[in-house]
MINUBA-495040 format. One record per residue (C-alpha): residue in three letters; z, y, x. Coordinates in steps of 0.2 Angstrom, whole numbers, plus 5000, padded with zeros to 4 digits. Example, Ala and Ser with C-alpha at 12.3 -4.5 7.8 and 13.67 -1.06 7.14 Angstrom:
Ala503949785062/Ser503649955068/
REM end
This chain:
Met488749754842/Phe490249864845/Gly490649814862/Arg490649934877/Lys489249934889/Lys489649864906/Ala489349974920/Lys488149914933/Ala489149804946/Glu489449904962/Lys489149824979/Arg490849784987/Thr491249725004/Phe492549615012/Asp493049585030/Ala492049425034/Glu492849415051/His494649385044/Tyr494349325026/Arg493349185018/Pro492749185000/Val493549054989/Leu493548994971/Arg495248934967/Cys495148804953/Ser496648724943/Ile496548544940/Cys497648554925/Asn496848684914/Gly495248724922/Glu495648904926/Gln494648984940/Val495049134951/Ala493849204964/Gly494549284979/Phe494749284998/Lys495849185009/Asn496549255025/Leu495949145040/Glu497449185050/Thr498849165037/Gly498049065024/Lys498649185010/Phe497449194995/Glu497049374988/Glu496449364970/Ala494849474966/Ala494249414949/Leu494649294935/Ile493149184932/Arg492949124914/Gly491149064915/Glu489549034925/Arg488949214922/Glu490549294929/Leu490449184944/Val488649244947/Glu489149424945/Phe490549404957/Met489449324970/Glu488049464968/Gln489449594969/Tyr489949534986/Gly488249474992/Leu488849294993/Glu487649154994/Arg488949014992/Ile490749004988/Asp491948854993/Lys493148784979/Glu494948744982/Tyr496048644971/
REM end
């Protein structure tokens, strides 16, 4: 009722040649963080905290992803 309207999600890009989209999941508490893993160094860069299925779908639409790998 008094919530702010969300702005339409902007299309974003990432360097698919050097990064791979990953959903990092915690076994202990179920926390999920979407981001990108550097293929050369293995370093993970956080992009969004995922609290539900809707947020995951929005993240995938934002970056134009069809699938995302999970890491534990």
